[in-house]
C-alpha positions as CSV (number, residue, x, y, z in Angstrom):
1,M,-84.4,54.9,15.3
2,V,-81.7,53.0,13.5
3,R,-80.4,50.4,15.4
4,P,-77.0,50.1,15.1
5,T,-75.7,47.7,12.5
6,P,-73.6,44.4,13.9
7,T,-70.4,46.3,11.8
8,S,-70.9,49.2,13.9
9,R,-70.9,47.6,17.0
10,R,-68.2,45.1,16.5
11,S,-66.6,49.0,15.5
12,K,-67.1,50.0,19.0
13,S,-66.1,46.6,20.5
14,S,-62.7,46.8,18.8
15,D,-61.9,50.7,19.5
16,R,-62.1,49.3,22.9
17,S,-59.9,46.5,22.7
18,R,-57.6,48.5,20.6
19,R,-58.0,51.4,23.2
20,G,-57.2,48.3,25.6
21,S,-54.4,47.0,23.9
22,A,-52.7,50.3,23.8
23,T,-53.0,50.9,27.6
24,D,-51.9,47.5,28.2
25,F,-48.7,48.0,25.7
26,A,-48.1,51.3,27.8
27,I,-48.2,49.7,31.2
28,G,-46.4,46.7,29.8
29,G,-43.6,48.9,28.4
30,R,-43.1,50.9,31.3
31,R,-43.0,48.2,33.6
32,Q,-40.1,46.2,30.9
33,V,-38.4,49.4,31.2
34,L,-38.5,49.2,34.8
35,K,-37.4,45.7,34.7
36,T,-34.5,47.1,32.3
37,I,-33.2,49.4,34.7
38,V,-33.3,46.9,37.8
39,L,-31.9,44.6,35.7
40,A,-28.8,46.8,34.2
41,A,-28.1,48.1,38.2
42,L,-28.0,44.7,39.8
43,A,-25.3,43.7,36.7
44,A,-23.6,47.3,37.4
45,V,-23.5,45.9,41.1
46,A,-22.2,42.6,39.6
47,V,-19.6,43.6,37.3
48,I,-18.1,46.3,39.8
49,S,-18.4,44.1,43.2
50,G,-17.2,40.7,41.2
51,S,-15.4,40.3,38.0
52,A,-14.4,43.4,37.8
53,F,-11.9,43.2,41.0
54,T,-10.6,39.8,40.2
55,A,-7.2,40.4,38.3
56,S,-4.6,41.8,40.7
57,A,-0.8,42.8,40.5
58,D,1.7,43.7,42.6
59,P,2.6,47.7,43.0
60,V,6.1,48.5,41.0
61,D,9.5,48.1,42.8
62,D,11.1,51.3,41.8
63,K,12.1,54.6,43.1
64,L,10.8,58.0,42.3
65,V,13.2,60.6,42.0
66,I,11.9,64.1,41.0
67,D,14.4,67.3,40.8
68,E,17.1,64.9,41.9
69,K,15.1,64.4,45.3
70,E,14.4,60.9,46.0
71,M,10.2,60.9,46.8
72,I,9.5,58.6,49.8
73,T,7.2,56.0,48.3
74,R,6.9,53.3,51.5
75,A,6.5,54.2,54.4
76,P,6.0,52.1,58.1
77,A,2.2,52.5,58.8
78,P,1.2,54.7,62.1
79,E,-0.4,52.8,64.7
80,G,-3.8,52.0,64.0
81,H,-3.2,51.6,60.5
82,P,-4.9,49.0,57.9
83,F,-1.9,48.4,56.3
84,E,1.6,47.4,57.5
85,E,3.1,49.6,54.9
86,V,2.2,52.8,53.1
87,M,2.6,53.5,49.3
88,S,2.4,56.1,46.9
89,G,-0.3,55.9,44.1
90,W,2.5,56.3,41.8
91,L,3.8,52.6,42.3
92,F,0.3,51.4,40.7
93,R,0.7,53.4,38.0
94,E,1.7,52.4,34.2
95,A,5.6,52.9,33.3
96,E,5.0,56.1,31.0
97,T,3.0,57.9,33.7
98,R,5.6,56.8,36.1
99,A,8.1,58.6,33.9
100,T,6.0,61.4,33.2
101,E,5.8,62.3,37.3
102,A,9.5,62.0,37.6
103,D,10.3,64.4,34.9
104,S,9.4,68.1,35.9
105,F,10.2,69.4,32.1
106,A,7.2,66.7,30.9
107,N,4.7,66.8,34.1
108,P,2.1,68.7,32.9
109,G,1.0,69.8,36.4
110,M,4.1,71.9,36.5
111,L,2.2,74.5,33.9
112,A,-0.1,74.7,37.3
113,V,3.1,75.3,39.5
114,E,4.1,78.5,37.0
115,Q,1.4,79.8,37.1
116,G,0.1,79.6,40.7
117,E,3.5,81.5,41.0
118,E,2.7,84.1,38.7
119,I,-0.6,84.1,41.2
120,W,1.7,84.4,44.0
121,N,2.9,87.7,43.1
122,T,0.1,89.4,41.3
123,I,-1.4,92.4,43.9
124,E,-5.2,91.7,44.1
125,G,-8.1,93.5,46.9
126,S,-7.9,97.0,48.1
127,A,-5.6,96.2,50.3
128,G,-3.2,96.1,47.2
129,K,-1.5,93.1,48.4
130,S,-0.4,89.5,47.2
131,C,0.5,86.6,48.5
132,A,4.6,87.6,48.4
133,S,3.7,91.0,50.6
134,C,3.0,88.9,53.5
135,H,4.9,85.7,53.0
136,N,7.6,86.5,50.7
137,D,9.6,83.9,48.9
138,A,7.1,80.7,49.0
139,A,10.5,78.5,48.8
140,E,10.6,79.3,52.3
141,S,7.8,80.4,54.0
142,M,5.1,77.5,52.7
143,K,8.3,74.9,52.5
144,S,6.0,72.7,55.4
145,V,2.6,73.5,54.3
146,G,2.0,70.7,51.6
147,A,3.0,68.4,54.5
148,S,1.1,69.8,57.7
149,F,-2.2,70.7,56.4
150,P,-5.3,70.6,56.9
151,R,-4.6,72.1,60.2
152,W,-6.5,73.3,62.9
153,D,-8.0,76.7,62.6
154,P,-8.6,78.7,66.2
155,D,-10.8,81.0,63.8
156,S,-13.4,78.7,62.3
157,K,-12.7,76.0,65.1
158,K,-12.0,73.8,62.2
159,P,-9.8,72.5,60.5
160,I,-8.5,74.6,57.0
161,N,-6.9,73.0,54.0
162,V,-4.6,75.2,52.1
163,E,-7.3,76.5,49.7
164,L,-9.6,77.4,52.7
165,Q,-6.2,79.1,53.9
166,I,-6.0,80.7,50.9
167,D,-9.5,82.2,50.8
168,K,-9.1,83.3,54.2
169,C,-6.0,85.4,53.2
170,R,-7.7,86.8,50.6
171,V,-10.8,87.8,52.3
172,K,-8.9,88.8,55.7
173,N,-5.2,90.7,54.5
174,M,-5.7,91.4,51.0
175,G,-9.3,92.4,50.5
176,A,-10.2,90.2,48.1
177,E,-12.9,87.7,46.8
178,P,-12.5,84.0,47.9
179,Y,-11.9,81.9,45.3
180,K,-15.3,79.7,44.0
181,F,-14.6,76.0,43.9
182,D,-12.2,75.1,42.0
183,A,-12.0,78.1,39.8
184,P,-8.3,77.6,37.9
185,E,-6.3,80.4,39.9
186,Q,-7.6,78.1,43.3
187,V,-6.1,74.7,41.4
188,S,-2.9,76.4,40.6
189,L,-2.1,78.6,43.5
190,T,-2.6,75.2,45.8
191,T,-0.4,73.5,43.7
192,Y,2.3,76.1,43.5
193,I,2.3,76.3,47.5
194,K,1.9,72.2,48.2
195,H,4.3,72.2,45.4
196,Q,7.2,74.0,47.5
197,S,7.0,70.7,50.6
198,L,7.6,68.3,47.7
199,G,9.9,65.6,49.3
200,Q,8.7,66.3,52.6
201,R,7.0,63.8,54.7
202,V,3.4,64.0,55.1
203,K,2.6,64.4,58.9
204,L,-0.4,65.9,60.3
205,D,-1.3,67.6,64.2
206,L,-3.8,65.3,65.3
207,A,-3.2,66.1,69.0
208,S,-3.9,70.5,68.3
209,D,-7.7,71.2,69.4
210,E,-10.1,69.0,68.0
211,M,-8.2,67.4,65.3
212,Q,-8.8,63.7,66.5
213,S,-12.4,64.2,66.7
214,W,-12.3,65.4,63.3
215,F,-10.4,62.4,61.9
216,D,-12.6,60.2,64.3
217,K,-15.6,61.5,62.2
218,G,-13.1,61.5,58.9
219,K,-12.7,57.1,59.2
220,E,-16.4,56.7,59.9
221,Y,-17.3,58.3,56.7
222,Y,-14.5,56.5,54.3
223,Y,-15.8,53.2,56.1
224,N,-19.9,54.5,55.7
225,R,-21.2,52.4,52.5
226,T,-23.3,54.4,50.4
227,G,-25.3,55.1,47.3
228,Q,-27.3,52.8,45.0
229,L,-23.9,50.7,44.7
230,N,-23.4,50.3,48.5
231,F,-19.8,51.0,48.5
232,S,-17.4,53.1,50.9
233,C,-13.9,54.6,50.3
234,S,-12.6,51.3,51.4
235,S,-14.3,48.9,48.8
236,C,-11.9,50.3,46.4
237,H,-8.7,51.5,48.4
238,E,-8.6,49.0,51.0
239,A,-10.6,45.4,50.4
240,S,-9.7,45.8,46.7
241,M,-6.4,47.6,46.6
242,G,-4.0,46.0,44.0
243,K,-6.8,44.7,41.6
244,Y,-8.1,46.3,38.9
245,I,-11.5,48.2,38.3
246,R,-11.1,47.7,34.3
247,A,-7.9,48.8,33.3
248,D,-7.4,51.1,36.6
249,H,-5.2,49.9,39.1
250,L,-6.4,50.6,42.5
251,S,-3.9,52.0,44.9
252,Q,-4.3,52.8,48.8
253,G,-5.9,56.3,47.6
254,Q,-3.5,58.5,48.7
255,A,-3.2,62.2,49.0
256,N,0.1,63.2,49.0
257,G,0.2,64.0,45.7
258,F,-3.1,66.3,45.2
259,P,-3.8,68.4,43.5
260,T,-3.1,65.7,40.6
261,Y,-2.7,66.0,36.6
262,R,-4.9,63.3,35.5
263,F,-4.4,61.7,31.8
264,N,-8.2,60.9,31.5
265,T,-9.3,64.4,32.4
266,G,-6.5,66.4,30.5
267,G,-6.3,68.7,33.7
268,M,-5.9,69.2,37.2
269,V,-7.6,67.8,39.7
270,S,-7.9,69.0,43.6
271,L,-8.5,66.6,46.2
272,H,-12.5,67.3,47.2
273,N,-13.1,67.0,42.9
274,R,-11.6,63.6,43.3
275,F,-13.9,62.9,46.3
276,R,-16.9,64.2,44.8
277,G,-15.9,62.5,41.7
278,C,-15.6,58.7,43.9
279,I,-18.9,59.4,45.7
280,R,-20.8,60.4,42.6
281,D,-19.4,57.2,41.0
282,T,-21.4,54.9,43.8
283,R,-24.0,56.7,42.6
284,A,-24.6,58.3,46.2
285,E,-25.3,62.1,46.7
286,M,-22.5,64.2,46.7
287,P,-21.5,66.5,49.6
288,K,-20.3,70.1,48.9
289,A,-17.0,70.9,48.4
290,F,-15.4,71.9,52.0
291,S,-18.2,70.7,53.4
292,D,-17.5,68.9,57.0
293,E,-18.0,65.6,56.2
294,L,-15.1,66.4,53.3
295,M,-13.1,68.2,55.5
296,A,-13.3,65.4,57.9
297,L,-12.6,63.3,55.2
298,E,-9.7,65.2,54.2
299,V,-8.2,64.8,57.8
300,Y,-8.4,61.2,57.6
301,V,-7.1,60.3,54.2
302,T,-4.3,62.7,54.4
303,W,-3.1,60.9,57.7
304,R,-3.3,57.5,55.9
305,G,-0.5,58.8,53.5
306,T,1.8,59.4,56.8
307,G,4.9,59.2,56.4
308,L,5.4,59.4,52.5
309,S,6.7,62.4,50.3
310,V,4.5,65.1,49.1
311,E,4.3,64.6,45.4
312,T,2.2,67.7,44.2
313,P,2.0,67.9,41.4
314,A,1.3,64.0,40.8
315,V,0.6,62.2,37.5
316,R,-2.2,59.6,37.2
317,Q,-4.0,58.2,34.9
């Protein structure tokens, strides 16, 4: 029998050492990656909750006039409101953004209004009807809708917003399919309908059926901290209102201009899209659009803008 030479023994030992080193390196590498991720997350929390909120600026002292109608951008807060004064997000935007919203010819969101008007008059579904078949001139029949929705829906026994009311009418009265969430047609038609309320004051009927209980749920959701960043809606739009997060001047987070044209996306953004985007930014699991949680939140957030003018389509950064 040939005995192993010292060289061969050293080779096996060296192999084991190399294997051990490789294993240690892999484990150490994974630990280092995990440590880096944790430190990065903690750094992100520190930046967002600390230094990113340090700078602040007052909202502008300016008037918004659209199509010769002066918009109400400041209003006394209703009883129980966390602020003394309700303020439109328009007051927190840069001069160029404010000027774009004030000029209907320059406002890119007006393209959605025009597209919505075309959809309003288009016959669809097995009943051979359009929106206009039942509601005629939207300027008259829809003029208070944008200021008073969400409303209580006796059929579903829940609050219903403009998007869901459109779907309800399409299925029940037109024999057409409901829109998928954020379909271009849904956003454009919603924008067109809400635009008919331009300048009207936001006011919800919380005394209708169970609207108050949905309001209470929405309020609870608004203040509930969630996600890896442990943020709530109020973290930005109440506690840090008026401060800057990066280049964005944080407003009160009002809903009176939705659907809104946003420069950073180059398109229209619906309210529930914005809700989900904010929730995503807290690193939390996003509820489905039009879920009970987000419908309750829409009721509460809309109430927070009581007294402001409907600005749809507003322009934001």
